[in-house]
N, C-alpha and C positions, 0 to 999 in steps of 0.2 A: 348705551352703547357707542360704538368705535366706526368712528366712520374714515375713513382711505381719503389721503389729500396726496397731490401729486404738483409735482413741479417740473416743467418742462422746458423744452424751448416749443416760441409757438410756429403754429404752418400757417401756410394759407387761408387753411377750413378756420383759422380763429380771427383771422382780418374783419368783419365786421360784426362778432363778435367782442372783439377787444374794444373796436370803433366805437360805440353803442357803449361801452363801460365809463369810456373816456367821457362820455358825450351826456352823459346821465350823472356820472360822480365825479366832475373837473373841472367841465366846460356847461353846469349850469347858468342861465340865462346870456354867459358868451357866443361868438361865433363860431360853430361847429370848426374844429381842422383836425378832427380825430375822423377821417370818412376812410371807410374801405382799403379806397386806391393810395392814401398817405401810408397806413400802419401797412400791407399790404408791401411797397416799396422801403419801408424799413426792414419786415420781414424777410428779405430777399435782399437787405444793404451786408456786404462784409465787411463795416465799418458800428455794424448795430445786433445790441444781443435786443430778443423779444423771449421774453418767457410768459406763460401762464400758471398760476394757483387753479387747479378740477378736486371738486370736487361728487361721488356723485360721476361722474364726467360731464358737470358743466364748470363752467367757468367762473370760478368765481374771484379772484387777483390779477392783475397782470401788473409787469413790470417792463418797463422800455427803457438801455440804455445805449449811449452813443457814445464809441473812441477815437479821440484824437490821442497821438503819440501817445502819451502816457496817462493818460487823464481818462477819467469817464464824468457824461455826466448825462444826469436823470432827466431823463425826457418827458417819463409817466408813470406813478405810482397809482394802484387803483384798486380799492379793494368793493366788494359787494357789502350792503348795509349790512346784511343781516354777521358777514364776518368780521366788522368793526367791529362790535361791539363788545 
């Protein structure tokens, strides 16, 4: 069976899920800095792109890149455990 996956820019509705994904997959045992309000600010920022990968309507991965002059700085890249295998 083929599953359709999509990559798109994140919206305000995605901020909570992205923050929680960052907390579970990256920040385990560390202070949580990926709060929904932080992610929301990045989604709204003109110098940052936030993208999500979805499957069956659920976020299975996300990435966040901030641009300064002609350079990009990857802030977050995460995939769910099921997708990382």
